[in-house]
N, C-alpha and C positions, 0 to 999 in steps of 0.2 A: 434505422434512424438515419435520415438524411444528414450528411456532414454539415450542411449549411445551418441546420437547426441546433447544432452543438455550440456551446460557448467556445471561444477561441482556444482557451487553455485545454479543453477536452479534445479539440481537433489536433492539437500538438501531441497529446497522449496517443490518440488513434494513429497518427502518422508514425510515431515511435513504435507502437505495437506492430504495425504492418511491416516496418523496416526490420523488425526482429522476428518475423515469421508468424505472428499471431494474426487472426482474422481481422482484428481492429474494430470490431463492432462494439460501440459504446451505447448504452441505454440511458436515455434521459428520463429520469424519474419525475413524476408530477409534483412531488414535494421533496424538500431537502432531506438527505439521509446523513446528517452530521455525525451520528453515532453508529456504532456497530449494531446496537439493538434496533435503531430506526431502520437501518438497511435490511437486517434480517426479517423484520416485520413486513417491510415493503415488498421484499422479494419472496417471502414465504419459505425461507430456508432456516436451518439451524444457525444459531449465533456463532458457533464454531466454524462455519463455512464462510464467514465474513473475514476479509483480510484488512487489518488496520495497518496503514502505512505511517510509522512513527519515527520521527527524527530524534536522535539522541546525540550527546557528545561522548565520544570514547576518548578519554583524557580531554584534549581540546579540539578534536576533529569531529565534524558531523558525520554520522552514519545513519543508515536506514534499516529499521527492523520491520519486517512484514509479519504481523502477529495475528494469530487466531482471535476472532472477536470474543471467544470464551476465555481468553487468557489476559492476565496482567503481567507485564515484564518485571521479573525480580531483578532489580538493578544490581544488587550485590553478586548474586550467582551468575547472572548473564555477563556482567563485567569481568568476573573471574574467568569465564569461558573465553572471553574475547581478549584476555590478558591486559586489562586496563580498568580504569574507573569509568563507569557508565552513569551519566546524568541526563535528565530531560533537557532538550534544547529549548531556548527561549522562543516564543511564538514568532518574533521578528526574524530570527535566524531560520526557522522552518520555512517561512515565506520566501526568504532570500535564496536558500539553497535548493528549494523545490520549484519556485515560481508558481506555487499553487496554494490555495487557501486551506487552512486547517479545517478538517471536516470533509475535505475533498481531495486530499493528497493521494495521488496515484503512485504505484510502484515504479513507474517510468515517466519519461518526458520532462525531466528536470534539466535546468541549464548547466548543472554540474553533475559529474559522475560520483554518486555516493556509494561507498562500500556498503554492501547489502547482505543481510542475513534473513533467512526465511524460517519461521517457526515450524518445527517438525509436526506440530499438531494439525497443521493444515493438510497434511498427507492423509489424514483420516477421512477426508471428504473427496468424493469423486469430482465434484465441481466446487470451486471457490469463487467468490465475488470480491472485487476490489474497486475502490473509487477510481473515477475516470478523470481526475484533475479538477473537479468542480463538485460542490456538495450535492448536486442533483444528478450526478452521472456515476454509472458503475459499468464494469465489464466482467464477463465470465471467463474463467480460465481453470487450470488445474494446478496442483502443487508442483508437479514436475515441470509444466510449462512456465510457471511463475519463477521457479529457480532458473530456468534457461533464459527467459527474456530479461531478467534482471542481473544475470551473472552472479546471482546470490549463492550463499552457502547455507545449507540447512543447519539449524541450531535449536537446542531446547532453551526456552526463555523463562522457565519457571524454576 
């Protein structure tokens, strides 16, 4: 995909990926993939191979959880593992801290460095796919590379 055909926010994500040693290839989908199920269907992969980038508040601080499309975050148990109270961040805060629209939030390319945790369930897949900063964009990676490029820590979210 030519970089000029990507939305500007996806170009920022590609630049961040490249700076962190990833190939930086972002695929522009013909239709929006706002949900993990939409993305899995469009890409022809298992739901669990889709990476959801979700912003939460750990106590009062925004954090990023990269979660398998097949999982829902157990706020109580995951909060205990993170030694705090975990709640969903309001949509306006998600947009503010990521600079990206909900339904297209990428694991990287944010204006702020968010503490990041990566769902261990993603390790079950050789390849995983994540949003590229815009609802129509995705990129391919692996669990191990995702942990590396985000400086994330593996965690169980259920």
